[in-house]
C-alpha positions, -999 to 999 in steps of 0.1 A, spaced: -488 854 -100 -458 840 -99 -461 816 -64 -493 809 -87 -479 796 -113 -455 778 -88 -482 755 -75 -498 748 -111 -471 738 -117 -460 713 -87 -494 702 -89 -487 692 -128 -454 674 -117 -470 658 -88 -497 643 -112 -473 634 -138 -453 609 -113 -483 592 -101 -490 582 -135 -458 570 -143 -465 551 -109 -496 538 -117 -485 527 -156 -448 513 -149 -456 473 -152 -452 452 -125 -420 433 -123 -424 397 -136 -404 368 -112 -382 356 -121 -387 321 -142 -377 288 -123 -345 277 -141 -350 241 -163 -341 208 -147 -313 197 -161 -318 164 -180 -298 135 -168 -267 124 -192 -264 90 -200 -237 95 -221 -210 69 -211 -193 48 -243 -218 22 -237 -247 37 -232 -264 31 -259 -259 -11 -260 -265 -18 -217 -290 -12 -196 -288 -14 -159 -307 -38 -132 -315 -25 -99 -311 -53 -73 -303 -68 -37 -268 -76 -45 -260 -44 -62 -262 -28 -95 -268 -61 -124 -254 -46 -162 -273 -57 -193 -265 -63 -228 -292 -49 -250 -289 -72 -281 -285 -106 -256 -300 -98 -226 -271 -116 -210 -263 -100 -176 -236 -97 -153 -236 -83 -111 -218 -54 -103 -216 -67 -61 -214 -48 -33 -182 -54 -20 -159 -44 -49 -134 -18 -49 -148 19 -52 -128 23 -82 -144 -8 -101 -180 9 -92 -172 40 -102 -157 22 -137 -184 1 -142 -209 30 -141 -197 57 -156 -192 39 -187 -232 36 -192 -245 73 -172 -209 90 -181 -185 113 -155 -202 119 -120 -220 144 -112 -202 150 -72 -185 135 -43 -194 134 -9 -189 123 23 -209 118 58 -186 104 88 -225 107 112 -246 79 90 -265 56 109 -242 27 96 -212 43 98 -193 69 78 -197 65 43 -187 78 8 -211 91 -20 -204 89 -57 -240 104 -75 -244 99 -112 -274 119 -118 -305 99 -101 -281 72 -89 -260 74 -57 -235 43 -54 -226 37 -14 -194 29 4 -174 19 30 -138 14 40 -135 17 1 -160 -6 -11 -193 -5 -29 -212 -11 -1 -247 6 -13 -272 23 -37 -295 46 -34 -320 60 -65 -338 90 -63 -371 108 -77 -347 130 -104 -337 133 -140 -322 99 -147 -341 76 -127 -359 64 -157 -327 46 -170 -332 17 -142 -359 -6 -130 -357 -41 -109 -355 -68 -137 -391 -76 -129 -394 -40 -140 -402 -17 -110 -388 15 -109 -391 48 -95 -427 66 -100 -445 32 -106 -476 23 -88 -483 13 -57 -506 -13 -74 -486 -22 -104 -452 -30 -87 -472 -50 -64 -486 -69 -95 -450 -82 -106 -437 -83 -75 -443 -91 -38 -446 -57 -23 -437 -62 16 -443 -27 34 -423 -19 68 -436 -18 97 -435 14 123 -406 27 97 -397 61 107 -389 69 67 -425 74 58 -442 44 32 -412 25 34 -412 -14 20 -386 -38 2 -399 -64 -27 -396 -98 -16 -379 -101 23 -343 -112 29 -311 -90 37 -305 -91 -2 -342 -74 -8 -344 -41 -27 -363 -14 -3 -382 15 -13 -404 44 -6 -438 53 -17 -450 88 -19 -479 88 4 -505 64 12 -529 41 -9 -528 18 -42 -517 54 -66 -494 64 -50 -459 64 -72 -426 45 -60 -404 76 -48 -373 61 -39 -356 25 -44 -324 15 -23 -303 -16 -16 -268 -26 6 -257 -5 33 -277 34 34 -273 67 53 -304 67 70 -314 77 105 -342 53 118 
C-alpha cells in the first residue's frame, strides 16, 4: 500500500513539473539599445551651419549667409576648436599607422571625422550616422540624398573600377567632394561623403 501511494505521489510530482515547464513564459529577447542622438551643442550651434567643401569645411552664419573656410592645412587644435564650437565635445580620438596615405590621426564628432597628418587638418569623412543631417554641401547634397536628386543639383562623376563600391565625386579635380552611394540605381541614397586625405585601402 505504501509503495502504491509513493508511486502515485511521484507521478503527481512529475505532472506538476511538466505543467510548470509548459506554462513558463518564454524568455524575451533583450530590447535593442537606443541610438544616441548627436549632440550639436556647441556655443555656436544655434547661429552657425557647417558646409561640406572640397578644400575643408565651410562655416556659414545662419543670419547673414556669410561663410568662412576652415581650410586643409591648419593646425589640428584650430580645426578641433572650430568644429567643437558648433558640434560640442568630440566623441572619440584615434590613430592608424597603416593608412594607405600614411599614418593618420582622427577626431570624431558623431558622424563627422576630422583627419590629421603631421598635426595638420588633412581631410574629413562624414558617415551615415546620427548627426550626419547637420552637414551638406553648399548645393544641398548630404548623406541620405538620392542619386537622382544629387545629379539634378551638381555634376556627379562615378569612379571607374572603384574598390569602395558606388564611389563618386561631385565635380572633378583634387578639390572635389567624394562620396559613396549605398547601392546602384537612381533611388540609391548617399551613404558617405568625404574630402581631402582619407584612410582608404584601395
